[in-house]
GUMARVEX-542144 format. One record per residue (C-alpha): x, y, z. Coordinates in steps of 0.2 Angstrom, whole numbers, always signed. Example, Ala and Ser with C-alpha at 12.3 -4.5 7.8 and 13.67 -1.06 7.14 Angstrom:
REM residues 2
@x: +62 y: -22 z: +39
@x: +68 y: -5 z: +36
***
This chain:
REM residues 641
@x: +23 y: +28 z: -97
@x: +15 y: +12 z: -100
@x: +27 y: -2 z: -106
@x: +23 y: -16 z: -118
@x: +22 y: -32 z: -108
@x: +28 y: -42 z: -123
@x: +45 y: -33 z: -123
@x: +55 y: -36 z: -107
@x: +70 y: -26 z: -115
@x: +59 y: -10 z: -112
@x: +67 y: -10 z: -94
@x: +85 y: -12 z: -101
@x: +97 y: +0 z: -94
@x: +97 y: +18 z: -100
@x: +109 y: +31 z: -93
@x: +98 y: +43 z: -83
@x: +99 y: +62 z: -85
@x: +103 y: +62 z: -104
@x: +85 y: +65 z: -110
@x: +73 y: +79 z: -107
@x: +60 y: +69 z: -97
@x: +74 y: +63 z: -85
@x: +85 y: +78 z: -83
@x: +81 y: +78 z: -64
@x: +85 y: +60 z: -62
@x: +101 y: +51 z: -58
@x: +95 y: +33 z: -59
@x: +87 y: +25 z: -74
@x: +69 y: +20 z: -70
@x: +53 y: +14 z: -78
@x: +35 y: +18 z: -72
@x: +21 y: +5 z: -74
@x: +3 y: +7 z: -72
@x: +3 y: -8 z: -60
@x: +15 y: -18 z: -49
@x: +7 y: -34 z: -57
@x: +12 y: -29 z: -75
@x: +29 y: -23 z: -69
@x: +33 y: -39 z: -60
@x: +29 y: -50 z: -75
@x: +42 y: -40 z: -85
@x: +55 y: -41 z: -72
@x: +52 y: -60 z: -71
@x: +54 y: -61 z: -89
@x: +71 y: -53 z: -89
@x: +76 y: -65 z: -75
@x: +70 y: -80 z: -85
@x: +79 y: -74 z: -101
@x: +95 y: -72 z: -91
@x: +93 y: -90 z: -84
@x: +91 y: -97 z: -102
@x: +105 y: -87 z: -109
@x: +117 y: -94 z: -96
@x: +110 y: -112 z: -99
@x: +114 y: -110 z: -117
@x: +132 y: -105 z: -113
@x: +133 y: -120 z: -100
@x: +136 y: -107 z: -86
@x: +128 y: -105 z: -69
@x: +116 y: -90 z: -66
@x: +120 y: -81 z: -50
@x: +105 y: -72 z: -43
@x: +104 y: -61 z: -28
@x: +86 y: -61 z: -21
@x: +76 y: -50 z: -10
@x: +61 y: -53 z: +2
@x: +46 y: -43 z: +7
@x: +30 y: -39 z: -2
@x: +38 y: -31 z: -17
@x: +45 y: -47 z: -26
@x: +31 y: -58 z: -22
@x: +23 y: -57 z: -39
@x: +40 y: -59 z: -48
@x: +42 y: -75 z: -39
@x: +25 y: -81 z: -43
@x: +28 y: -78 z: -61
@x: +44 y: -87 z: -61
@x: +35 y: -102 z: -53
@x: +22 y: -101 z: -67
@x: +35 y: -101 z: -80
@x: +43 y: -116 z: -72
@x: +27 y: -126 z: -72
@x: +19 y: -120 z: -88
@x: +34 y: -116 z: -99
@x: +47 y: -127 z: -93
@x: +59 y: -114 z: -86
@x: +73 y: -124 z: -78
@x: +82 y: -118 z: -62
@x: +95 y: -132 z: -62
@x: +109 y: -120 z: -66
@x: +103 y: -106 z: -54
@x: +113 y: -102 z: -39
@x: +105 y: -90 z: -27
@x: +111 y: -78 z: -13
@x: +98 y: -70 z: -2
@x: +101 y: -52 z: +4
@x: +98 y: -54 z: +22
@x: +90 y: -62 z: +37
@x: +84 y: -57 z: +54
@x: +96 y: -61 z: +68
@x: +93 y: -72 z: +79
@x: +80 y: -81 z: +68
@x: +76 y: -99 z: +67
@x: +74 y: -104 z: +49
@x: +57 y: -113 z: +53
@x: +50 y: -98 z: +60
@x: +36 y: -91 z: +48
@x: +44 y: -74 z: +49
@x: +61 y: -80 z: +43
@x: +67 y: -76 z: +26
@x: +72 y: -94 z: +24
@x: +53 y: -98 z: +26
@x: +48 y: -84 z: +15
@x: +59 y: -89 z: +1
@x: +54 y: -108 z: +1
@x: +36 y: -103 z: +3
@x: +36 y: -91 z: -12
@x: +49 y: -99 z: -23
@x: +61 y: -113 z: -19
@x: +48 y: -126 z: -14
@x: +40 y: -124 z: -31
@x: +54 y: -125 z: -44
@x: +68 y: -137 z: -48
@x: +83 y: -128 z: -40
@x: +96 y: -139 z: -32
@x: +95 y: -137 z: -13
@x: +114 y: -135 z: -12
@x: +113 y: -120 z: -23
@x: +102 y: -110 z: -11
@x: +111 y: -98 z: +0
@x: +102 y: -88 z: +14
@x: +111 y: -80 z: +29
@x: +109 y: -92 z: +44
@x: +99 y: -83 z: +58
@x: +105 y: -96 z: +71
@x: +124 y: -95 z: +68
@x: +132 y: -94 z: +85
@x: +137 y: -76 z: +90
@x: +155 y: -81 z: +91
@x: +155 y: -88 z: +74
@x: +145 y: -74 z: +66
@x: +160 y: -63 z: +60
@x: +167 y: -78 z: +51
@x: +151 y: -83 z: +44
@x: +149 y: -66 z: +36
@x: +166 y: -67 z: +28
@x: +163 y: -85 z: +21
@x: +146 y: -79 z: +14
@x: +155 y: -64 z: +5
@x: +169 y: -76 z: -1
@x: +156 y: -88 z: -8
@x: +148 y: -75 z: -19
@x: +165 y: -69 z: -25
@x: +170 y: -87 z: -29
@x: +156 y: -87 z: -42
@x: +162 y: -71 z: -50
@x: +149 y: -60 z: -41
@x: +131 y: -59 z: -44
@x: +124 y: -59 z: -62
@x: +108 y: -51 z: -56
@x: +102 y: -43 z: -40
@x: +84 y: -40 z: -36
@x: +81 y: -27 z: -23
@x: +67 y: -18 z: -13
@x: +68 y: -2 z: -4
@x: +64 y: +3 z: +14
@x: +57 y: +19 z: +20
@x: +74 y: +23 z: +27
@x: +81 y: +21 z: +10
@x: +89 y: +4 z: +15
@x: +93 y: -9 z: +2
@x: +95 y: -26 z: +10
@x: +97 y: -21 z: +28
@x: +110 y: -8 z: +24
@x: +103 y: +5 z: +36
@x: +107 y: +24 z: +35
@x: +125 y: +26 z: +39
@x: +131 y: +11 z: +29
@x: +147 y: +13 z: +20
@x: +149 y: +12 z: +1
@x: +162 y: -2 z: +2
@x: +153 y: -12 z: +16
@x: +152 y: -31 z: +14
@x: +141 y: -45 z: +22
@x: +140 y: -41 z: +40
@x: +128 y: -40 z: +55
@x: +119 y: -24 z: +58
@x: +107 y: -16 z: +70
@x: +90 y: -12 z: +62
@x: +84 y: +6 z: +61
@x: +68 y: +9 z: +72
@x: +58 y: +14 z: +56
@x: +63 y: -3 z: +48
@x: +57 y: -12 z: +64
@x: +41 y: -2 z: +64
@x: +37 y: -7 z: +46
@x: +40 y: -25 z: +50
@x: +29 y: -24 z: +66
@x: +13 y: -30 z: +57
@x: +21 y: -46 z: +52
@x: +27 y: -49 z: +69
@x: +11 y: -44 z: +78
@x: +19 y: -30 z: +87
@x: +36 y: -20 z: +86
@x: +42 y: -29 z: +103
@x: +43 y: -45 z: +93
@x: +54 y: -38 z: +79
@x: +72 y: -43 z: +80
@x: +84 y: -29 z: +83
@x: +98 y: -36 z: +72
@x: +100 y: -44 z: +55
@x: +113 y: -51 z: +44
@x: +114 y: -42 z: +27
@x: +125 y: -41 z: +11
@x: +134 y: -25 z: +11
@x: +133 y: -10 z: -1
@x: +149 y: -15 z: -9
@x: +143 y: -33 z: -12
@x: +127 y: -27 z: -20
@x: +136 y: -14 z: -31
@x: +147 y: -28 z: -38
@x: +132 y: -36 z: -46
@x: +132 y: -35 z: -65
@x: +114 y: -30 z: -66
@x: +102 y: -22 z: -52
@x: +84 y: -20 z: -53
@x: +75 y: -12 z: -38
@x: +56 y: -14 z: -36
@x: +45 y: -1 z: -27
@x: +26 y: -1 z: -26
@x: +14 y: +11 z: -18
@x: +13 y: +29 z: -12
@x: +21 y: +25 z: +4
@x: +38 y: +23 z: -5
@x: +36 y: +38 z: -16
@x: +45 y: +50 z: -5
@x: +61 y: +39 z: -3
@x: +61 y: +35 z: -21
@x: +61 y: +53 z: -26
@x: +76 y: +56 z: -14
@x: +85 y: +40 z: -20
@x: +83 y: +45 z: -39
@x: +85 y: +64 z: -38
@x: +94 y: +67 z: -23
@x: +113 y: +68 z: -19
@x: +123 y: +52 z: -14
@x: +123 y: +51 z: +5
@x: +125 y: +37 z: +17
@x: +109 y: +43 z: +26
@x: +100 y: +36 z: +11
@x: +110 y: +20 z: +6
@x: +99 y: +18 z: -10
@x: +108 y: +33 z: -17
@x: +124 y: +24 z: -19
@x: +115 y: +15 z: -34
@x: +117 y: +31 z: -44
@x: +135 y: +25 z: -46
@x: +131 y: +8 z: -53
@x: +133 y: +6 z: -72
@x: +117 y: -5 z: -74
@x: +103 y: -1 z: -62
@x: +85 y: +1 z: -66
@x: +71 y: +6 z: -53
@x: +55 y: -2 z: -58
@x: +40 y: +8 z: -51
@x: +22 y: +8 z: -51
@x: +13 y: +24 z: -53
@x: +10 y: +27 z: -35
@x: +28 y: +25 z: -30
@x: +33 y: +37 z: -44
@x: +21 y: +51 z: -38
@x: +35 y: +62 z: -31
@x: +47 y: +62 z: -46
@x: +48 y: +79 z: -54
@x: +42 y: +73 z: -71
@x: +27 y: +65 z: -63
@x: +23 y: +78 z: -49
@x: +27 y: +94 z: -58
@x: +29 y: +89 z: -77
@x: +28 y: +107 z: -82
@x: +45 y: +110 z: -74
@x: +53 y: +97 z: -85
@x: +45 y: +98 z: -103
@x: +30 y: +104 z: -113
@x: +14 y: +98 z: -107
@x: -2 y: +92 z: -114
@x: -13 y: +102 z: -103
@x: -28 y: +91 z: -98
@x: -41 y: +97 z: -86
@x: -34 y: +87 z: -72
@x: -16 y: +93 z: -75
@x: -22 y: +111 z: -75
@x: -30 y: +109 z: -59
@x: -15 y: +100 z: -52
@x: -4 y: +114 z: -58
@x: -15 y: +128 z: -51
@x: -16 y: +119 z: -34
@x: +2 y: +116 z: -33
@x: +6 y: +134 z: -37
@x: -6 y: +140 z: -24
@x: +2 y: +129 z: -11
@x: +19 y: +134 z: -16
@x: +16 y: +152 z: -15
@x: +4 y: +151 z: +0
@x: -8 y: +161 z: -10
@x: -27 y: +158 z: -13
@x: -31 y: +153 z: -31
@x: -40 y: +169 z: -35
@x: -25 y: +179 z: -30
@x: -13 y: +171 z: -42
@x: -6 y: +182 z: -55
@x: +1 y: +180 z: -73
@x: +19 y: +183 z: -65
@x: +16 y: +169 z: -53
@x: +13 y: +157 z: -67
@x: +27 y: +163 z: -78
@x: +40 y: +163 z: -64
@x: +36 y: +145 z: -60
@x: +37 y: +136 z: -77
@x: +19 y: +138 z: -82
@x: +19 y: +151 z: -96
@x: +13 y: +137 z: -108
@x: -3 y: +135 z: -97
@x: -7 y: +154 z: -98
@x: -4 y: +154 z: -117
@x: -17 y: +141 z: -118
@x: -29 y: +149 z: -106
@x: -27 y: +167 z: -109
@x: -25 y: +176 z: -92
@x: -22 y: +170 z: -74
@x: -39 y: +178 z: -70
@x: -49 y: +167 z: -82
@x: -39 y: +151 z: -77
@x: -41 y: +155 z: -58
@x: -60 y: +157 z: -59
@x: -61 y: +141 z: -69
@x: -51 y: +130 z: -57
@x: -58 y: +139 z: -41
@x: -76 y: +134 z: -47
@x: -71 y: +116 z: -51
@x: -64 y: +114 z: -33
@x: -80 y: +123 z: -26
@x: -91 y: +111 z: -35
@x: -84 y: +96 z: -26
@x: -91 y: +102 z: -9
@x: -108 y: +96 z: -4
@x: -117 y: +92 z: +12
@x: -127 y: +79 z: +3
@x: -116 y: +64 z: -1
@x: -131 y: +55 z: -8
@x: -137 y: +69 z: -19
@x: -148 y: +84 z: -14
@x: -167 y: +81 z: -17
@x: -176 y: +92 z: -29
@x: -160 y: +102 z: -32
@x: -151 y: +107 z: -48
@x: -137 y: +94 z: -48
@x: -127 y: +102 z: -63
@x: -113 y: +107 z: -53
@x: -115 y: +95 z: -38
@x: -104 y: +79 z: -37
@x: -119 y: +67 z: -35
@x: -136 y: +65 z: -43
@x: -152 y: +72 z: -36
@x: -161 y: +57 z: -41
@x: -166 y: +45 z: -35
@x: -170 y: +55 z: -19
@x: -167 y: +40 z: -8
@x: -153 y: +29 z: -14
@x: -147 y: +11 z: -9
@x: -129 y: +12 z: -3
@x: -116 y: +0 z: +1
@x: -101 y: +5 z: +11
@x: -87 y: -8 z: +9
@x: -75 y: -8 z: +24
@x: -59 y: -19 z: +23
@x: -58 y: -21 z: +41
@x: -72 y: -19 z: +54
@x: -67 y: -1 z: +58
@x: -62 y: +7 z: +42
@x: -79 y: +13 z: +39
@x: -80 y: +25 z: +54
@x: -62 y: +29 z: +54
@x: -61 y: +35 z: +36
@x: -79 y: +41 z: +32
@x: -88 y: +41 z: +49
@x: -95 y: +58 z: +46
@x: -102 y: +54 z: +28
@x: -109 y: +37 z: +35
@x: -118 y: +47 z: +48
@x: -124 y: +60 z: +35
@x: -131 y: +46 z: +23
@x: -141 y: +38 z: +37
@x: -148 y: +55 z: +43
@x: -153 y: +59 z: +26
@x: -164 y: +44 z: +24
@x: -154 y: +33 z: +12
@x: -154 y: +14 z: +13
@x: -137 y: +12 z: +19
@x: -128 y: -5 z: +21
@x: -111 y: -8 z: +28
@x: -101 y: -23 z: +22
@x: -85 y: -28 z: +32
@x: -75 y: -38 z: +20
@x: -63 y: -47 z: +32
@x: -65 y: -52 z: +50
@x: -50 y: -42 z: +56
@x: -46 y: -56 z: +68
@x: -27 y: -55 z: +67
@x: -28 y: -37 z: +74
@x: -35 y: -42 z: +91
@x: -21 y: -45 z: +103
@x: -19 y: -61 z: +113
@x: -21 y: -51 z: +129
@x: -38 y: -43 z: +123
@x: -44 y: -61 z: +118
@x: -39 y: -68 z: +135
@x: -49 y: -55 z: +144
@x: -65 y: -59 z: +134
@x: -62 y: -78 z: +136
@x: -60 y: -76 z: +155
@x: -75 y: -66 z: +156
@x: -85 y: -78 z: +146
@x: -79 y: -92 z: +157
@x: -85 y: -84 z: +173
@x: -103 y: -84 z: +166
@x: -104 y: -101 z: +157
@x: -88 y: -112 z: +158
@x: -86 y: -124 z: +144
@x: -73 y: -135 z: +136
@x: -71 y: -123 z: +121
@x: -68 y: -108 z: +132
@x: -56 y: -118 z: +143
@x: -46 y: -123 z: +127
@x: -45 y: -105 z: +121
@x: -39 y: -99 z: +138
@x: -26 y: -113 z: +139
@x: -20 y: -110 z: +122
@x: -18 y: -91 z: +124
@x: -8 y: -94 z: +141
@x: +4 y: -106 z: +133
@x: +5 y: -98 z: +115
@x: +23 y: -96 z: +108
@x: +28 y: -81 z: +97
@x: +28 y: -91 z: +81
@x: +12 y: -101 z: +84
@x: -3 y: -98 z: +72
@x: -19 y: -95 z: +81
@x: -30 y: -110 z: +82
@x: -48 y: -109 z: +74
@x: -56 y: -106 z: +91
@x: -45 y: -92 z: +95
@x: -48 y: -84 z: +78
@x: -66 y: -86 z: +80
@x: -66 y: -77 z: +96
@x: -56 y: -63 z: +89
@x: -68 y: -61 z: +75
@x: -83 y: -60 z: +86
@x: -74 y: -47 z: +96
@x: -72 y: -36 z: +81
@x: -90 y: -40 z: +76
@x: -98 y: -34 z: +92
@x: -88 y: -18 z: +91
@x: -94 y: -15 z: +74
@x: -112 y: -17 z: +79
@x: -109 y: -5 z: +93
@x: -103 y: +8 z: +81
@x: -116 y: +5 z: +68
@x: -130 y: +5 z: +81
@x: -123 y: +22 z: +88
@x: -125 y: +29 z: +70
@x: -143 y: +22 z: +70
@x: -140 y: +9 z: +57
@x: -151 y: -7 z: +58
@x: -142 y: -23 z: +62
@x: -150 y: -31 z: +46
@x: -140 y: -19 z: +36
@x: -123 y: -24 z: +43
@x: -115 y: -38 z: +33
@x: -100 y: -48 z: +39
@x: -92 y: -55 z: +23
@x: -77 y: -64 z: +30
@x: -69 y: -66 z: +13
@x: -59 y: -82 z: +13
@x: -43 y: -75 z: +7
@x: -40 y: -67 z: +24
@x: -44 y: -82 z: +35
@x: -27 y: -90 z: +36
@x: -23 y: -86 z: +54
@x: -7 y: -77 z: +49
@x: -1 y: -60 z: +42
@x: +1 y: -68 z: +25
@x: -15 y: -70 z: +16
@x: -21 y: -81 z: +2
@x: -25 y: -76 z: -16
@x: -42 y: -70 z: -21
@x: -52 y: -84 z: -28
@x: -69 y: -86 z: -36
@x: -76 y: -89 z: -18
@x: -71 y: -71 z: -13
@x: -78 y: -63 z: -29
@x: -94 y: -73 z: -28
@x: -97 y: -66 z: -10
@x: -95 y: -48 z: -16
@x: -106 y: -51 z: -31
@x: -120 y: -59 z: -21
@x: -121 y: -44 z: -10
@x: -120 y: -31 z: -24
@x: -134 y: -41 z: -33
@x: -145 y: -42 z: -18
@x: -144 y: -23 z: -14
@x: -143 y: -16 z: -32
@x: -134 y: +0 z: -25
@x: -135 y: +17 z: -32
@x: -119 y: +21 z: -23
@x: -104 y: +10 z: -17
@x: -91 y: +17 z: -6
@x: -74 y: +8 z: -4
@x: -56 y: +10 z: +3
@x: -46 y: +16 z: -11
@x: -28 y: +13 z: -4
@x: -15 y: +10 z: -17
@x: +0 y: +6 z: -7
@x: +6 y: -12 z: -4
@x: -1 y: -23 z: -18
@x: -3 y: -37 z: -5
@x: -10 y: -27 z: +9
@x: -28 y: -31 z: +15
@x: -35 y: -14 z: +9
@x: -28 y: -16 z: -9
@x: -33 y: -34 z: -10
@x: -51 y: -29 z: -4
@x: -51 y: -16 z: -17
@x: -46 y: -28 z: -31
@x: -60 y: -39 z: -25
@x: -72 y: -25 z: -28
@x: -65 y: -21 z: -45
@x: -66 y: -39 z: -50
@x: -84 y: -40 z: -44
@x: -89 y: -24 z: -54
@x: -81 y: -31 z: -69
@x: -91 y: -47 z: -68
@x: -107 y: -37 z: -64
@x: -105 y: -22 z: -76
@x: -117 y: -28 z: -89
@x: -131 y: -29 z: -77
@x: -144 y: -15 z: -80
@x: -144 y: -9 z: -62
@x: -125 y: -6 z: -63
@x: -128 y: +9 z: -76
@x: -135 y: +19 z: -61
@x: -121 y: +14 z: -49
@x: -108 y: +26 z: -44
@x: -92 y: +21 z: -35
@x: -84 y: +33 z: -23
@x: -66 y: +29 z: -15
@x: -61 y: +35 z: +2
@x: -43 y: +34 z: +9
@x: -38 y: +25 z: +25
@x: -31 y: +31 z: +41
@x: -14 y: +36 z: +34
@x: -16 y: +46 z: +18
@x: -29 y: +57 z: +10
@x: -32 y: +61 z: -8
@x: -23 y: +76 z: -14
@x: -34 y: +92 z: -16
@x: -34 y: +91 z: -35
@x: -39 y: +72 z: -35
@x: -55 y: +75 z: -24
@x: -71 y: +73 z: -33
@x: -83 y: +75 z: -18
@x: -79 y: +84 z: -2
@x: -91 y: +82 z: +13
@x: -89 y: +95 z: +26
@x: -91 y: +91 z: +45
@x: -97 y: +102 z: +59
@x: -88 y: +101 z: +76
@x: -103 y: +91 z: +82
@x: -101 y: +78 z: +68
@x: -82 y: +77 z: +71
@x: -86 y: +72 z: +89
@x: -99 y: +60 z: +84
@x: -87 y: +52 z: +72
@x: -74 y: +50 z: +87
@x: -87 y: +42 z: +98
@x: -91 y: +29 z: +84
@x: -73 y: +25 z: +82
@x: -72 y: +23 z: +101
@x: -83 y: +8 z: +100
@x: -69 y: -2 z: +92
@x: -60 y: -4 z: +109
@x: -49 y: -18 z: +104
@x: -41 y: -6 z: +92
@x: -40 y: +9 z: +103
@x: -25 y: +7 z: +114
@x: -9 y: -2 z: +109
@x: -16 y: -7 z: +92
@x: -4 y: -19 z: +84
@x: -3 y: -11 z: +66
@x: +0 y: +7 z: +71
@x: +15 y: +10 z: +59
@x: +27 y: +24 z: +64
@x: +13 y: +35 z: +69
@x: +10 y: +35 z: +88
@x: -7 y: +44 z: +87
@x: -22 y: +33 z: +90
@x: -33 y: +30 z: +75
@x: -46 y: +43 z: +80
@x: -33 y: +56 z: +82
@x: -26 y: +53 z: +65
@x: -43 y: +53 z: +57
@x: -47 y: +70 z: +65
@x: -31 y: +78 z: +61
@x: -32 y: +72 z: +43
@x: -50 y: +78 z: +41
@x: -45 y: +95 z: +48
@x: -30 y: +96 z: +37
@x: -41 y: +93 z: +22
@x: -52 y: +107 z: +27
@x: -37 y: +118 z: +30
@x: -31 y: +115 z: +12
@x: -47 y: +119 z: +5
@x: -48 y: +135 z: +15
@x: -30 y: +140 z: +10
@x: -35 y: +138 z: -8
@x: -47 y: +151 z: -5
@x: -63 y: +141 z: -2
@x: -75 y: +141 z: +13
@x: -68 y: +137 z: +30
@x: -75 y: +121 z: +38
@x: -70 y: +111 z: +54
@x: -66 y: +96 z: +44
@x: -69 y: +87 z: +27
@x: -70 y: +69 z: +22
@x: -64 y: +67 z: +4
@x: -69 y: +55 z: -10
@x: -63 y: +51 z: -28
@x: -75 y: +44 z: -40
@x: -70 y: +27 z: -49
@x: -76 y: +24 z: -66
@x: -79 y: +6 z: -72
***
């Protein structure tokens, strides 16, 4: 459902469950193609509310959220202020939460976040900004929370509350178990919440265990609530919040009882909703080829039956009689979809020379292709497509690897100190001494100095070269792009600029590739993988008129956490047990990321274990659908530009 960006009222509240397309849903929601588009419309609604209140001579009371989800909303509000004269003099804000304890000048504080992204750039009065104080003394905390609550009530409650949602279903920091009528209070953070914040704090051990948060009752008293959710990592909890029963185990479900709530989602966050995942269970469908494949794969997995064993009764009993009416019989449909999946499998990712390529995912010609593998970090190439990488080199293609960022922030201080001390043993110098001294005295909130960032980047480079040499790739075919957006020294990255796109374009221009491989992760819109993918898309847009681009195909792989669904896969590369082992050894060259990696998420497995398990699971899914059995499979989806 694509919403016209010119009409912000398209996200105005509608009662859920009253229309055929939403009969499974208990909260009104609107799905957008992108988080960017959605954010602009939410910002427009907020701006309209501010102006309406100004025209009535009234204050506008906003409840605000932090995290990656509202960043673009705040950027658009800043733009409206600077370019359209949007005035915030009548705006009073109350932030949802703050870590405790937390100094407001700490770059991880929500006080810092809000000033960095919004307050420093608009004309809001400082006395109208209200953020929980992460340094209030413990013996004063209870009274502070009561006073915060009473101040909100003194304004008549919130006119508008902006929310995100955590993977536990928390809103604000109202973790599972929070009471319906809870007010502003201190709370102990759920382990999953702390895991999700670990990357920002460079490790879970640095994440505070407590926070101050508005309560569920406080949030529900808002006149209007808009919850933002972006990316496929939010899809499962969004489905539970919108379609599930109200339960304190998923605090967001309490919003089902609110009279004016809208969930604003991008396509990936909506993937588990019934009307998106299995629309044939909701209404009549326009049966496109991709929807047919999706439905047949779903039915096969639901019934645990290979595709070729599905019967007319199986289709009719599971809401798919309309598909059979269109296709004729289960037999005909099964063979058609089975063949489509079978044609994705190839041992020749660069195309098989001198072969009929009618039913192959890649072209047979040219026999030897020029190929660029874009890797957001210096290990995504071998983690996500190490077997395919190896196959491309073995089959004689001109393979280039381009590491888009230095990956320096993912190197721990302990690992850096080890390398610095070793270097100092061989050739002591002032720069190494400075690095050692800095690392030994570094405080938790310090931003790495340039020398330390350079050292961490060199560690990642040396590991990358070890892996690419192991796969027999020449050093001159390895490119370290060090895109400027990443080089801030902190978790928060800069915006893509013409400098980033120019670097991407220059490499593509110099190689004129027949194939490009890139990380196709579509989760956090501000995450490094997504920004690197956007950089590629922008470069392709700039170069698409070049004649050589007519012969360039783009293949997207997934990162360490997720894989393409079976029906989404356009090319599946089988791996033998020996190739699985070779891929593992290539990953091992990235020693700084092997043990105790900082950005592990809630999965305790090491990256090489995750990668192998994922590749084996993909192979098993193919086998369960009735296709050949392989040890492992790497999967790709073609991107058309």
